[in-house]
N, C-alpha and C positions, 0 to 999 in steps of 0.2 A: 205925371209931372206934378200935379197938385199934392199927391201924397209925399213926394220927395221934398217939396217946399215945406210941407207940415213937419216932417222929420227934422229937417235942418233947423227950423224955427224953434221946435220943442226941445232940442237937445241943449242942455246947459246945466251948470252947477257952480256953486261958490266954494272956495277953498281957503282955509286959514293956514298958510305955509308956516311951519315951525322950523326955526333955525336953531340947531343945537350947538352950543359952544363946548369947548373941551373942559370937562369938570374933573377936579380932583375930589374924589368922594370923601366927605367928612373932613374937609381940610381945616375947618375952624374949630375942631374939637380935639381934646387930648386923646392920645392913643388908647387910653383905658376907660374913657368916659363913653360908654356904650349908649347910654340914654341920649346924650347929646348928639352922637353920631346918627342914631336912628331918627331923631327929630329932624336933623338936617336933610337926611334922605327923603323923609316924608314931605318936607317943605319943598324939596326939589320937584316931587311928584305933583304937588299942588300948583306949582308955577305953570305947568303945561297942561293941567287936567282939563280946564275949560276949553282950550283951543282944541285939544285932542277929542273931547266929547263932541264939539261942533263939527270936526272933520268926520267923526264916525257917523254922526247924524246925517251929514251931507252925503256921505258915501252910501248909507242905507237908502236915502231918498234917490240918490243918483242910480243906484242898482235897480230900484223899483222902476225908475223911469227908463233905464236901460233896457230892462226886460220888456217893457212896452214897445220900445223902439225896435228891439230885435224881432218882436212878433210882427210889427209892421213891415219891417224889412223882409221878413220871410214871406209875407203876403205879397209884397211888391215884387220880390223875386219870382214868386209863383206866376204873377200876372205878366211879368216881362218874359218869362219862358213861354207862356201861353201866347203872348203877342209874337214872339219870335217864331213859334211854331206856325202861327196863323200866317205870318208874312211868307214863310217858306211855302206854305200851301198856296197862298195867293200868287206867288211867283211862278209856281207850277201851272196854276190855272191860267195865269196871263200869258204864259208861253203859248198855250194852245189858242187863246183868244187873239194873240198877236198874229198868229198864222191865219186865223179867220179874217182879221182886219186886212191883212195883206191881200188875201184872196178877194175880199170885197172891194178894196181899192182898185185892183186890177180889173175886176168885173165892171165897176163903175166906169173906169176909164174906157174899157172896150165898148160898153153900151153907149157911152157918150159919143164915141167916134161913129158908131154904126147907126145910131138912131137920129132920124129927122122927122119933122111933123109931116113933111110931104110923104115920106115913106109910110108912116101910119095912116095918112089920109087915103093913099091909093091901095092900102092893104085891107081896108075895111069896106063893108058893103053899104053902110048907112051912116048917117050922122050920129045915130045913137051908139053905134059900135065904135065910131071914132072917139066920141066923148068918154065912153067907158074905157077904152084903151088908154086914152091920155090920163085919165084919173088913176088907173092902176099903175101906170108908169111913174106918175108923180108920187103916189103912196110908197111905192117900192124904193124910190130914190130917197124919200124922207126917212124910211126905216133904216136904210143903209147908213145914212149920215148920223142918225141917233145911235146906232151900234158903234160907229167909229168914234163918236164923241164920248160915249160911255166908256169904251176901252181906253181911250186917251186919258180920261179923268182917273180911272183906276190905276193906270201906270203912274200918273202924277201923284196920286194918293199913296201908293205903294212906296214911291221914292221918298215922300215926306215922313211916312211912318217908320221907314228904315233909319232915317236920320234921327228921329225922335227916340227910337230904341237905343240907338248908339249913344246918344247924349244921356239917357236915363241910366244905361249900364255904366257909363263913366261916372255919373253923379253918385250912383249907388256904391261903387268902389271907393270913391273919394270919402263918402260918409262913413263907410265902414272903417277906413284907415283912421279917420278923425275920432270916431267912437273909441277904437282900440287904444289910441295914444292917450286920450284924456282919461279913460278908465285906468290904464296902466299907471299914469302919473298920480292920480288920486290914491289908488291902492297902495302905491309906493310910499306916499306921504304917511298914510295910516300905519303901514307896516313899519316904517322907520320909527314912528313914535312908539308903536307897541314894543319894538325891539329895545328902544331906550328905556321905556318903563320897565320892561323885563329885567334889564341890567340893574336898574336901581332897586327893584323889589328883591332881586337875587342878592344884592349887596346888603339890603336890610336884613334878609334871611341869615346871611353870613354873620352879621353883627349880632343879631339875636341869638344865634347859636353860640357865639363866643360869650355873650352875656349869660347864657344858660349853661355854659360849660360844655357845649356839645358842637355839632357840626350839621350842615345840610348838604345834600347831594341829590342828583337825579338818579332815578332807578335804573334807567337804561334798558337794554335788551335783557329779558329774563327767559329762563326755560319755560315751556308750556306746562300749565297745571294739568293734572290727570283728568280734569273735568272742563270741557270747553267753556262752560258757563262761568267758571271761576277764573278765567283769564282776562287780562286787561283789554284785549281786542274784542271781547264779546259785545254784541249789540243787543241791549235789553229792549229795544223798540221805543224808548222815550228819552228825552233830554230836557233839562240836565238830569244826569244819573250819577249817583254816588256809590262807591264801594270801598270797603276797608280791606287791604291786602296784608296778610301776615307773612313775615319772613320766618319760615321754619315752624316746627311744632314738635312735641309739646314742651318738654322741660329744658331743652337746650343746654344740657350739661354732659360733660364727658365727650366721648368720641361721636362725631357725626359720621354716619355710615356712608352717606353720599360724599361727604367731605373726604373720608378715607379713600373712597373710590377715585375721587378727583386727584388726590395726592398720589395714589398708586399709578394712575395714568401719566402723572407728571414725572414718574421715575423714582418716587420715594419708597424706601424699603418698609417692611412691617415695623421694625424697630423705630424708624423715622416717624412713622404715623403714630405709634403709641406714645412716644415722647412728645409729639406735638400736642396731643390732646390730654395726656396725663402728667405732663411735665417731667421732672427728674425722678420719677419712680423707678424702682429697681425692676429689671426684667430678669427673673430667675429662670434659668433654662434646664434645670434638672430637679423640678419639684416632683414629689412623689406621684406616681400614676396609679398607685394601688388604693387610693381613697375611693370609697363608695358614696354615691349620691342618691338619696332617697327622693323620688319624684312623686308628688301627691297624685294618687290615682293610677300610678303606673309602676310601682315597685322600686327596686334598687338596681342601679348599674354602676360600673366603675366610671371614674371621671372622664376617661378618654372616650368611652362609649357614649356617655351622656353628651359630650360636646358634639360628637358626630351626628347626634339626633336633634341639634338645635337648628331651627328654621328662622333665621333672623336676617339673612343676607342672601341675594340671589347667586347661585353657583355660576350662572352664566357670566358674571363679572369676571370670573377667572379666565375666560376666553377672550376677553376684550380689554386686556391691560390692567385688570383689577385683582390679580392673584394675591399681591401683597396686602390688599385690603382685606381679603378673605382670611389671610394668616393673622392680620391684626384683630379681626373680629373673633377668630378662634381663641386667641389669647385673652381677649376681653371677656368672652363668654365663660371660659375656664376659670378666670380670676373672679368673676362675679359669683359664680356658683359656689366656689370654695369659701368666699367671704360670707355669702348669704347663709350657708349651712354650717359655718364655723368648722370647716374641714370635714364635713359629712356628719356632724353631730346632730343637725337639725334637717328639715325637709325643705323642698323648694317647689313652688307651684309650676304648672306646665303651660300657663298662659302668658301673654305679653305683660301682665302685671309683674312677672319675674322675667322669664325668658320663654319663647315659644318652643315647646318640646313635643316631639311626636315619637311614637313607639317603634320607629324604624330608621335606620341610617339614611341620611340624605344622599350620600354618595357623591359621585362626580368630583368637581374641583373642590367642593367644600371638604370632602373627606381627605383630599390631597393636602389642603391647607391645614387641617387638624393634625394629620400625620407629620407634616413638615414642622409643626410647632409643639410636638409632643412634649409635655413637661414644662412648657413655658407658662410662667405665672407672674403677674404683677405683684410686687411686694412693697409694703409700707409698714414700718414699725415691727418688722419681723413676721408679719402675717399677710395673707393674700389681701390685696387691695380690691375694694368694691368698685369695679370698673363700669360705670354707667355709660350708656350709649343710647342713641336714638337716631331715627332716619335723617332728619335735617334740622340744623340749628339756625338756618337763615343767614349764615355767614359770620355769626358770632357765638362762641360757646362760653357759658358762664362758669366761673370757678365754683368748686365745691370741695369740702374736706372730709377725709375719712382716715381714722387711725393715725392722726397726727400729720397726714400729708394733704396738701392742697393742690388741686390742679389749676392750671393757668386760665384766666379769662383772656380769650384771644379773638382777634379778627381773623377768620379762617381763610386767608388769602396769602399769596406769596409776598405781598408788600404791606401787610398790616391794614390799618384803617383806610389808607389811601387807595387800596385796591378793591374796596367794597363799593359797589357790587360787581363791578365789571370783571374782576379777577377771582372771585370767590370760587373755591374749589367745588362747592356744591353746584354752582352754576355750570362750570366746565363739565361736571358729571351729569348735568341735566336733571337735577332733582325736580320731580313734579310738585314738591311741597316748598320749594325755595321761595316762591312768591305766588301766594294763592289766596283767593277770597272764599271763605267757608260759609256754607248755608245748609249743610246737613249734619245730623247727629252721627254718632259713631255706628248706629244701627241703620243709617241711611234714610232717616225720616227728615223730610224738608217742610212739613206743615203746608204742603200744597204749592210751594214756591219752586220755580224752575231755574232760579238764578239768585245771586247774592246782591244785586243792584237795587238801590233804593231811590225812590222819587225824591224830589226836593221836599215835599211835604213830610215824607217819612224820616228823611235825615234831619230836617228841622225839628221834628218832634223829639228825636234823640237829643239834639243840642238843647232844646228847652228843658228836657228832663235833667240834663247836666247843669244848666243854670240853676235849676231848683235845688239840686243836690249840693252845689257849691254854696248856695245861699242858706240852705237849712238841711243838713244831712239827715235829720230825723225823718224828712218826708220821703226817704228812699223806699219806705214800705208801700208807697202808692205808685212806684215807677216801674213795676214789672212789665214785661211785654204783654200785650192784650190777650194773646192766645193762651197764656199760662193759666188763666182762670183763678188767679190769686184775688182773694177777697179785698175789696176797696181799692182796686187798681184804677187809677185815673185814665180816662180816654184822652185823645189828642186835644179836644176842645178844653178839657179841664186843665191839662198840662200847659196849654197855651195861655190860659187865663192866669194860672199860678206863676208862670215864668215872668209875667209882667211885673212882679214884685222884685225880680232879681235881674233887671236889665233886658228882659225880653218883652214880648215873644218874638223869636226869630222866625221869619217866614221865607227869607231869601238868602241864599249863599252866593256872594259875588266873587268872581275870580276863582283861582285855584288854591286849595288848602295848603298852608305852608307848614312843613314838618321840620323839626329840629331833633336830630338823633344824638343821644348821649355817647360819649367816648367809651362808655362801658356796655354798649350794645343794646340799648333799648330806646324807645321813642320818648324823648324828654318833654317836648312841647308841641302843641298843635295850635296854629293860629288861623282864624277864620274871619274873612271880611263879610259881614252880614248887613242886612238892612237895619240892624240895631247897633251898628258900629263894629269895631274890631274886638274879637273875643279870643282870649288866651286860656288854654287848658293844659294841664299836665297829661302826658300820654297815659299814665297810670289811672287817673280819674276818668278819662274819656273811655279807656278800655273797659273799666268797671261798669260804667253806666250803658255803654253801648251793648255789652253782653247782657245786661239786665233788661234793656228796653227794646233792642232791635227786634223786628218782627220774625216769627218763625224760629228757625234754628241758626239764623245768620249770627256770626260771632267772630271775635278776634282771638286767635289761638296763640299768638305770641306777643310778648311785650314790645317786640320790634315790629312796627307796622307802618304802612303808608296809607294815605287817603287819596283816592282818585275821584276826579270829577270829569265827566265828558257829556 
């Protein structure tokens, strides 16, 4: 009972209720005055910041208090259960004792009726025997009444304890309901404010994107990377943790192989796929098949045999809705080889630096695709077009030019930029490189790291290096990653000290990094809220310094990237 009183008295908190009015964002600013609009949104955040921080502080204190109450409630519940069990046992014991009590009462009643002093007097031989018998009789009667009184007291105590147990159980239930309601209310107030702040920050990001000539968006669900540690849901074992995720790799020009697969699965033909990635290029379907291709280290074969020995796309895609992608790949490979060798006048390498070639036919669906496109070649300016391609472009392919023809720069989705990332063809094809954080070299070296996630200290070190680079680019010679062994590389302490000259040093990253994407398929701006204020960087300079300073082989493989914090 005392524990319950303590819990009721100790439970309490204060709340600053925040009432939100309907706001028209940036209503006092001209439509094109983005600086004014951003300032107005930030002012709106400042209006509620103090009250919100007070509520968060109260919630943290309350949750700590609540944890203590929950522990005490658990202890009380345990004690109540023990008491309940004890009462049940006592009831069982008292049942037997009640029977004894009844027997004793009957026995006493019987003895009282049968016993008289005269009977005892005449039944004894001497005065001593009489006195002894009378004493024994009185002692027995006294013991009987003591037993009767004890059992009666136990019955009364049991009744009282059962009533107390029932009251405690009722009080416990009531307290639990009260705690749940108050916790739910306070959490709701904090969540409501967080939602409001999130909406304002999202609006700020949208305005910043407009100001920068780009846009902001959420990443949403993405295909899993081929390395579990490189996925967004990986748990590095510490928090906060930071990782940079690249959309696609490496050059992002020409045909995306996974994009082609996604397009084929969506019902597009090989011609549709080729025109999507290479624009209005001519597809000549009767090009000479008698041209020989000289492959470095493997001798000479005719162009059709050469293409049958290209190992650049899984044949299995042909059995899962991707046969048209295989056909498009065959045309691209044939066109690339003819352009690279100038119709067989030169030679071509057998590695991925050119195209992966092996000295035996690949067979299967791939050979079917080669045969189905026999003599198909992309043409520009009357010559074979150098048809670039790569595994994954991250949802955007850059334009490039060859022999007077330029390919389109395009958002590789059914609905253009608005469909990125949710509708990206590479996403529907489940490319493992669509959204990946990289931490190994091409030869699989990771410098002892088992994942690409950075601690706040490591990430802040990169940001401090970036502040130095922005303030004085000549200091870049000191900013290599520590494992590189470059002479005169500054350690974290030195970088932190030098960053003090340029608005640093940063030691804490608050909130989530804000990313602005260019309409042309790259990360345009990165905004970070730090303990040294708000920092703005271009995606290009952040990528450069990140790849220079990040520990081990951690790196950004694409100019289109996102930064995650968790």
